[in-house]
N, C-alpha and C positions, 0 to 999 in steps of 0.2 A: 294753501298756499306756500305754510311754513314748513308743509310736507316737500309739496313739488323742490324748492331749496337744496332742498335737505336731504334728498335724492340727488340731485343734482351736482350737488356737493360729495359728498361719497363716489357716486359713479367719477367724478372727476378724480378725484383721489385713487381710487381702484384702480385705475384704468394709465397712471406714472407707477405701477408699481414695476417690480423688475422682475417679475412674476418664478419664482425660485431663486434665482441666482446670489450668489453670493455678490456684489458691485464689487466689490475691494478680492477676490479670484478672477481676474480676465481667465476666457476659455481656455486652457491650458492641453487640453484635448485635441484642440483642433491642428496642432503642428503638425506639419509634414516633412517627417523624418523617419526614412527607411528604417523596419525596427529587428530585419532580416541580415544587416552584418554589422558586425560589429566592432568596426570603425567609424562607420556614422557615431552608433550609441556611445562612443567614447568624444566626438567633436567638438570642440571647446570653442569656441569663436575669439575669445579674447588671443588662440592664437596667431590668428590673420592680422594680430597689431604687425607692423614693421613690413608687413607684405607693399607691394606695388599693389593700385588701387587695382588695372586690370586683372591683376591676380587672384584677389580675394573677392573679385566682381563674379570672375571666370567658377573658385572653388565655392562660390554663394549657389552661382544657376545649375553647379553637377548636383548638391543636395537638394535644389527644389528649395535651399531659406529665401522669401522676401528679403531684400537688400536695399538702402538708398542711401547716397551721398546726404548728412547734413551739417558740412563746415565743410570750408575746403580753404588751406592756409592761412584760417582766423576770419574768413568771412562766411557769416550762417548762412545757407542755401534752403530756396524755398521749400517748407513743406507743407505738407497737412500735421494737424494735432491731433491726430486720430490713433488709440494705441491698439496696438498687435503687437502682445506680445510674442511671438515666432519671428517678429520684423528686426535684423540688423540695422545697425543706424553705424554708417561712418564716421568719420571724421578726417581728414588726411590733410597733411600739412609733405611741402614737396616732393607732391606723387606718392607720396606712400602711408598706408594706413597707421594712425598714429592711437585710435582708441574706438572700440566697436561697444557698446551698448545695445539693449533690447527693447523696443516697446516701438 
């Protein structure tokens, strides 16, 4: 009985492991940025600050970067809590992007 209980505990522990992935390091290699265009390599998400929201969203769409608005005029928006390192999060005030974070 003790052996069976120990085996079940061990199997439960092993099944919860991350299978060789470092939980502190998100999978950055899955970012969908083209590598052949030098302008894309130099793209800085912070360059979207100050743009009208629609223009910033269009720039992200052109680069196939996932994005969302997390705050509008001081009001937090409903968003998921999942971490996606390639996703851009916009804070918007008076129709303009005032901050950009990733995740």
